[in-house]
C-alpha positions in Angstrom: -1.2 23.3 -235.9 -2.5 19.8 -236.5 -0.1 18.5 -233.9 -1.6 20.9 -231.3 -5.1 19.8 -232.2 -4.2 16.1 -231.8 -2.5 16.9 -228.4 -5.6 18.8 -227.3 -7.9 16.0 -228.3 -5.8 13.4 -226.4 -5.8 15.7 -223.3 -9.6 16.0 -223.5 -10.0 12.2 -223.8 -7.6 11.7 -220.9 -9.6 14.2 -218.7 -12.8 12.4 -219.7 -11.4 9.0 -218.8 -10.1 10.4 -215.5 -13.5 11.7 -214.7 -15.1 8.3 -215.6 -12.5 6.5 -213.3 -13.5 8.8 -210.4 -17.1 8.1 -211.0 -16.4 4.3 -211.2 -14.6 4.5 -207.8 -17.5 6.4 -206.3 -20.0 3.8 -207.6 -17.8 0.9 -206.2 -18.0 2.7 -202.8 -21.8 2.6 -202.8 -21.9 -1.2 -202.7 -24.8 -1.2 -205.2 -25.4 -4.4 -207.2 -24.0 -4.5 -210.7 -27.3 -5.7 -212.0 -30.4 -3.6 -211.1 -33.2 -5.2 -209.0 -36.2 -6.5 -210.8 -39.0 -3.9 -211.0 -41.0 -5.1 -208.0 -38.0 -6.0 -205.8 -36.5 -2.6 -205.1 -35.7 -1.7 -201.4 -36.8 1.9 -201.6 -35.3 4.2 -199.0 -33.6 7.6 -198.6 -36.8 9.4 -199.5 -36.9 13.1 -199.9 -39.9 15.4 -200.7 -40.1 18.8 -202.4 -43.0 21.0 -203.4 -42.8 22.4 -206.9 -44.9 23.8 -209.7 -45.8 21.7 -212.8 -47.8 23.6 -215.4 -48.6 26.3 -212.9 -50.1 23.6 -210.5 -48.6 23.0 -207.1 -47.5 19.4 -206.7 -45.3 17.3 -204.4 -42.4 15.2 -205.8 -41.2 12.3 -203.6 -37.8 10.9 -204.6 -36.5 7.6 -203.4 -33.3 5.5 -204.0 -33.2 1.7 -204.0 -30.7 0.8 -201.2 -29.7 -2.4 -203.2 -29.0 -1.2 -206.7 -29.1 2.7 -206.5 -31.9 3.3 -209.1 -33.8 6.5 -208.3 -37.5 7.0 -208.7 -39.5 10.2 -208.6 -43.3 10.1 -207.8 -45.2 13.3 -208.6 -48.5 14.0 -206.8 -50.7 16.8 -208.2 -53.3 18.5 -206.0 -56.5 20.3 -207.0 -57.5 23.2 -204.8 -61.1 22.4 -203.8 -61.9 24.6 -200.7 -60.5 27.0 -198.2 -61.8 27.6 -194.7 -60.9 30.4 -192.3 -61.7 29.3 -188.8 -60.4 32.6 -187.5 -62.6 34.9 -189.5 -64.4 36.2 -186.4 -61.1 37.9 -185.4 -60.3 39.5 -188.7 -61.4 42.9 -190.0 -64.8 42.5 -191.7 -65.3 39.2 -190.0 -68.2 38.1 -187.8 -69.3 40.9 -185.4 -70.6 40.4 -181.9 
């Protein structure tokens, strides 16, 4: 029984190392620097944007990746609803009447 457990542990370690090697190869293929850029020297690019809810408040999250070192950043912008205008109210039921 103990032999089976040892064998299973070795197999799990081997799979974990194989996964780590694949990740290393993928990282090498990116061409990213081995040392991250200094905080103010990132070359931000590959930006994406998504709208989401944070604490029941709609916000926009902009994600960017440094083209030199691969570090990702996520900037979250919260919006406060302040007003709403309906420029088409005269065409709606109960709107302005002629």
